[in-house]
C-alpha positions, 0 to 999 in steps of 0.5 A, spaced: 108 216 757 110 223 757 116 221 752 112 218 747 108 222 741 100 222 742 100 216 737 105 212 740 102 213 747 095 211 744 098 204 742 100 204 750 093 205 752 090 200 747 095 195 749 093 196 757 086 196 755 087 189 751 091 186 757 086 189 763 079 187 759 082 180 758 086 179 764 092 176 760 099 177 762 100 181 756 097 186 752 099 189 745 098 194 740 100 196 733 099 201 728 100 200 720 102 205 715 095 207 714 094 209 721 090 204 723 091 200 730 090 193 732 090 191 739 090 184 742 092 180 748 096 174 750 092 167 747 093 161 751 089 156 748 091 148 748 092 148 741 094 155 740 099 160 743 101 167 741 104 173 745 100 179 745 104 182 740 104 176 735 096 176 736 096 184 734 101 183 728 096 177 726 090 182 726 094 187 722 096 182 717 089 179 716 086 186 715 091 187 709 097 191 713 104 190 709 108 195 714 108 197 721 109 204 724 110 202 731 108 197 736 107 197 744 107 191 749 104 192 756 107 187 761 110 185 768 116 182 764 122 186 764 124 185 757 120 184 750 121 177 748 124 175 742 118 172 739 114 179 739 120 183 737 121 178 731 113 179 729 114 186 728 121 186 725 117 181 720 113 187 717 118 193 719 125 191 722 126 199 724 119 200 727 120 202 734 117 197 740 115 201 746 115 197 752 111 199 758 109 196 765 101 195 767 101 202 769 103 205 763 110 207 765 114 206 758 121 202 760 124 203 753 
């Protein structure tokens, strides 16, 4: 996480914690324009499926966030899926989406 500023590194840490706490395939965290952070893990229910990023964005929006400054997702997958990127872009098309592996090594 050496390439990230402290606030973006915090997002990776929160995403890692959400993933580890639930045992989910992914964890994600977002920071809104007021500096508030929201973390979530993959939701896989019979009636509801959300990527971790979709869940984190939903938590932010339901708390009143209108824009995002940055986002992070922790996953073993080699790329961030398009649904997760789209959820961030719905609020802030230019917000960076940091992609990290489960050890917290940022891939991009």
